[in-house]
C-alpha positions in Angstrom: 136.6 84.8 120.8 137.6 81.1 121.0 141.1 80.0 120.5 141.7 77.3 117.9 141.9 73.7 119.5 145.0 71.7 118.7 143.8 68.1 118.6 147.3 66.8 118.1 149.8 68.5 120.2 152.8 67.2 118.0 151.3 68.6 114.8 150.9 72.5 115.0 149.2 72.5 111.7 146.3 70.2 112.8 143.8 72.9 113.9 139.8 72.1 114.3 137.9 75.5 114.7 134.4 74.1 114.7 134.3 72.5 118.0 130.9 72.8 119.8 129.1 71.4 122.7 125.4 70.1 122.6 123.5 69.8 125.8 120.3 67.8 125.8 117.7 67.4 128.4 115.1 64.4 128.8 111.6 65.7 128.7 112.6 69.3 127.5 109.1 70.2 126.7 107.9 69.2 130.0 110.6 71.1 131.9 110.1 74.2 129.8 106.3 74.0 130.4 106.9 74.0 134.2 109.3 76.9 134.1 107.0 78.8 131.9 104.0 78.4 134.1 105.9 79.2 137.3 106.9 82.5 135.6 103.3 83.0 134.3 102.0 82.6 137.8 104.3 85.2 139.3 103.3 87.9 136.7 101.7 90.9 137.8 99.6 93.5 135.7 102.5 96.0 135.5 104.6 93.1 134.1 102.1 92.7 131.4 101.6 96.1 129.9 103.5 99.4 129.5 101.7 102.8 128.7 103.3 105.7 127.4 101.5 109.0 127.5 101.3 112.3 125.6 102.1 115.6 127.2 99.0 116.5 129.3 97.1 119.6 128.3 95.1 121.7 130.7 92.2 123.9 129.5 90.7 126.9 131.4 86.9 126.7 131.8 86.2 129.8 133.7 86.1 131.4 137.2 83.5 131.1 139.9 83.1 131.1 143.8 85.5 128.1 144.1 88.2 129.7 142.0 89.3 129.0 138.6 87.9 126.0 136.9 90.4 123.8 134.8 90.3 120.5 132.7 93.4 118.4 132.8 93.3 116.3 129.5 95.5 113.2 129.4 95.9 110.9 126.2 98.0 107.8 125.6 100.2 107.4 122.8 101.5 103.7 123.0 100.5 100.4 124.8 103.3 97.7 124.8 102.5 94.2 125.9 105.2 92.6 127.8 105.3 89.0 129.3 105.6 86.7 126.4 105.2 83.8 128.8 101.5 84.7 129.1 99.8 83.8 125.7 96.2 84.9 126.4 95.2 88.3 125.0 94.7 91.3 127.2 91.0 92.6 126.7 90.8 95.2 129.3 93.2 97.3 131.5 92.5 99.3 134.7 95.5 101.7 135.7 96.2 104.9 137.4 98.2 107.7 135.5 100.8 109.0 138.0 102.6 112.4 137.7 106.1 112.8 139.1 108.1 115.7 139.7 111.9 115.8 138.9 112.6 114.7 142.4 110.7 111.6 141.8 107.8 112.5 144.2 104.2 111.9 143.1 102.3 115.2 142.6 99.1 114.0 141.1 97.2 111.0 140.1 94.2 110.1 137.9 92.6 107.0 139.3 90.7 104.0 138.0 91.3 104.6 134.3 89.9 101.8 132.1 90.7 100.9 128.6 89.2 97.9 126.5 91.0 96.6 123.6 88.6 95.7 120.6 90.6 92.6 119.4 92.8 92.2 122.5 96.2 92.9 123.0 98.7 90.0 122.1 102.3 89.3 123.6 105.0 91.3 122.2 103.3 93.9 120.5 103.4 97.6 120.8 100.6 99.5 119.3 99.9 103.2 118.7 96.3 103.8 120.1 93.9 106.8 119.4 92.4 106.9 123.0 90.0 109.4 124.3 91.4 111.6 126.7 91.1 110.9 130.4 89.9 114.1 132.0 89.9 115.6 135.4 87.9 118.8 136.3 89.4 120.9 139.3 89.3 124.2 141.0 92.4 126.0 141.5 91.5 127.0 145.2 90.8 123.4 146.4 93.3 121.7 148.6 92.7 118.4 146.6 93.6 120.0 143.3 97.2 121.0 144.6 98.8 118.5 142.5 96.8 119.4 139.2 97.9 123.1 139.9 101.4 122.0 140.1 101.2 120.2 136.8 99.5 123.3 135.2 102.3 125.5 136.4 105.0 123.0 135.1 103.4 121.7 132.0 106.5 122.5 130.0 108.6 120.2 132.1 106.3 117.3 131.1 106.6 118.1 127.5 110.5 118.1 127.6 110.5 114.8 129.7 112.3 116.4 132.6 109.4 115.3 134.9 107.6 112.0 134.1 104.1 110.3 133.6 103.8 106.5 134.5 101.1 104.1 134.7 100.4 102.0 137.6 98.5 98.9 136.3 95.9 97.6 138.8 94.3 94.9 136.9 94.0 93.2 133.4 91.4 91.0 132.1 92.8 88.1 130.0 90.9 86.7 126.9 89.4 83.7 129.0 87.8 86.2 131.5 90.6 85.7 134.1 91.2 89.0 136.0 94.8 89.3 137.0 95.5 91.7 139.9 
């Protein structure tokens, strides 16, 4: 809160409340463009898009020589476009889905997921998307499936958000064909 400014110290009644300071810069548009371009060039894929996931679902498919066969289904609920400095649309995104336990340790990962936006995703937009599930099949006895088994046994923690699922965006394709890595 600004104190009233008395412009005549001899007269206490003379108060001017609407004082303001205006700053002007020569070549404002040029200076702004320079700053925006510098920010734009420093952006990385994770700065441009955030992805929110539904709770994973795991389906039992049967048993065989290698153990129980399961299918992990992961769907996306929301894509949020960040980085208003970058005006070009995002047409494609390549990302990993990473599962963390409550100690913030990575337990599993679905690699190299790709999603293409029909009309492109513009800056400052959050959109609900009906995406196909990203699916991983695994055997319970396989050493490579240890993380997926952890997910299966602790699936209720992911639904209550005690454990988290995040995206690591690796690449985005912009509307002019530029690939940002």
